[in-house]
N, C-alpha and C positions, 0 to 999 in steps of 0.2 A: 351419228357415225360411230363405229365401234372403236375407234382409236382414241377416245376421249382419255385425257390424263388428269387425274385429281391432283391436288397440290402435294398430297403425302404420298405419292406413287412415284416410282422411277420412270423416266421417260419411256415412251413406247414408240420406236420409231415407225413410219408409215410402211406399209406393204409395198413390195415391187410394183403391184398393180396400181396402188393409189400414186407412187412416184411417177409412174408412166402418165397415168391421167392429169396429174398436176403439171407435168412438163407440157402435155398438149394444150392445157388451159392457158399456160403462161405464153406459149407460142401464139395462142389465138388472141390474147390480150394485147401482147407486144405488136402482133400484125394490125389489130384494130387501131392501135396508136400511130403506127406507121401509115396508114392509108387515110388518116383523117382529112387531109387536105385533097383528097381525090374524089371529092364530091362532084357528081356530073361525069367523071371519067369512066367510061364503060368497063375498063379492066378492074378498076378499084371497086366499083359498084358490084361487080360480078363476085369478086373475092369476098366482100362483105355479105353478100347473099349466101355464100356458101359456108361461112365459119360455123354458124350455130347448128345447121343440120349435120355438118361434118362431125362436130363434137359428139352429137347424139348418135350418129351412125357408128362410131368406133367405141361407144361405151364410155366416154370421158365426160359427158355433160353432168354427171352426178358430182363431180369435183368442183364444179363451178360455185362460187359464193355468189350472193344476191347482186353486190356491186359489179362483179364481173360480167354477170349475165345482162345487167342494165347497160354497161359500157359497151359491150360487143353489139347489142341490139340497136344502140343509138345510131339514127341516120348519120352518114358522113357529113361532116361539117358542123355538127352540132355539140361536139365536146368542147368545154372550156379548155384554156391552154394548159392549166395545171393538170387536168385529167389526161389529157393527150400526152404530155410529157411523162407523167407517172406511168402511164400504160407502155410507153415505149421503153422505159427502164426495167421493165419486168423481163426483158429480153436477157439480162444479166442473171436472174434467177433461173431462166430457162436453161442458160448455158451450164449452170451447176448440175441441174437434173439431167441434161442430156450427157454430160460427162458421167455422172453416177450410173447411168443406164447403158454406159459402153457405146454411146452414139456419136461422140464428138470429143475432141480433146479440150481440156481446160485451158482457156486463154490465160497469157500471163496476168499477173495481178493487177498491172497498171493499164492494161489494154482492153478497150471495149469489144465485146464479142461481134461477130458477124451475125445479125439476127436472122437474116434471110437463110444463110448458109446453114446455121445451126437448125433451124426450123425444117429446112429441106432434108438434112441429114436425119431428121426423126419422121420423115414422111409426112410432113404438114400438108393437109388437105388431100391426102392420098388414101389408098385402102388401108384397112386396119391392119393387114398382114405385113405392111411396109412401115408400120409404126411400132414404138416399143410397147403399145397396148398389147401386141401379140407376143406372148411369152417373155415378159420383162425380166431382166436380170440385173442385179445391183452390184456394184463393186463391193469389195471387202469392207467391213464396217471399220477396221482399223485404218484403212485408206481414206475412208470419208472423215473419220475422226481426226486424222493428221491434217487434212486440209481445213477442217472447221477450226482446230486450234491455230493453224497459221492465220486464218482471216480474222479471228478473234484478236490475235496478237498484233496485225497490221492495223485493224479498225481502232484499237485501243491507242496505238501511236498516233494516228492521224488525228483522233479526238483531242489527244493531249495538246496539239498545236494551238488550240484555242485558248488553253489556260497557260500554256508555257510554250511561246511561239519560237524560242531560241533553241540552240543545239541541246542535245541530251544524250548522256550514256545510257542508252536503252537497254543495252546488254546487262549492265549492272541493275537497272531498274527491274528487268525480267527476273533476274536472279533472286530478287527479294519478294517478288509476287508469288505467293504460294496459293492464292485463292483460285487459281486456273492453270491448266497446264499449257502455258504458253510456249511457242516454239518460233525459233528464229531460222531454222536450217533450210527453210525454202524461200527465204526472202534475202535481197541483196542489202549488204551493210557497208557503209563508209563512216569511218570514225566511230565505230561501235554504235552506230545508229542506222535506222532503216533508210534505204536509198531507193529511189525510183529512176531506172535508166542512168544510173551512176550519180544521180543528184541527191544529196541528203535531203530528207523530207522538209526540214526547216528551210531549205534554200529553193523549194519549188516555186515556180510562178503560181500566181492564184488559180488560173484555169486548169492547170495540170493537177494542182492540189484538189480542187473541187471535183474534178472529174475522177480522180482516183478515190476520193472519198465516197462519191456515189456508187461507183462500181464495186468498192469493198462493201458497202453496206447492203446492197442488194444480194450480193453473193453470200454475205455472213448470214442474212435471213434465210436464204434457201439452205444453207448447211445446217442451221439450227433446226430448221423444219425437218431435215433428214434425220437429225439426231432424236427427233420426237419431242422437242421442246413445247410444242403447241399442236392440238389437232388440225385447227383452221390456220391455213397459211398467212392470211392477214394478220392473225393475232401474235405471230411469232415476233418476238423483240430482239433487238441486237444491242442489249446493254453491254457496256465495257466497264 
């Protein structure tokens, strides 16, 4: 692919056409995860049969990575639980790309996206002209960068919980962190620390914390791909 990034080169963001194709692939992968338990159900089986031909018909199949192709074509009911869960979580990356393509709003940082609603907003399983593959347009680079910095900032705070589970003056911490353009203006704060639904992150119950961390990690990966950190989506890291 022509967007390969060498270690000594500046990141090269993907083209709008690639972003559109990747959004379609993530929609397909997330759908495949969602219908895994529908083996034997005529509706689920029909959707499964349509996915790969549809990706080919709209010109998005070239964006598929080998593992994604294998997952999508695996008969319903044969994915292991980890693969099924991981596939379903790809919906959060899809939500970021749908937003970047002006197809759907970006959900709140703590809220899971609506996978079906987001996919349908991008014309999933429909005609090419009803998908972002037809004349894709991306949001302004500065707007994408703003949210990429926001998710980096949130992701770092959530990961710090493991090593420092107590309260933290994260505002002061960010002021000293010169290695990345962190930003807090899009996040809620309580006592100078990040809060989710008014609850300081160190006080979140375990399930809310884990869900927010998973959402953040998936969206952080998508934003890093949009910035051109790696050519292949699966190789994009979310280091903090």
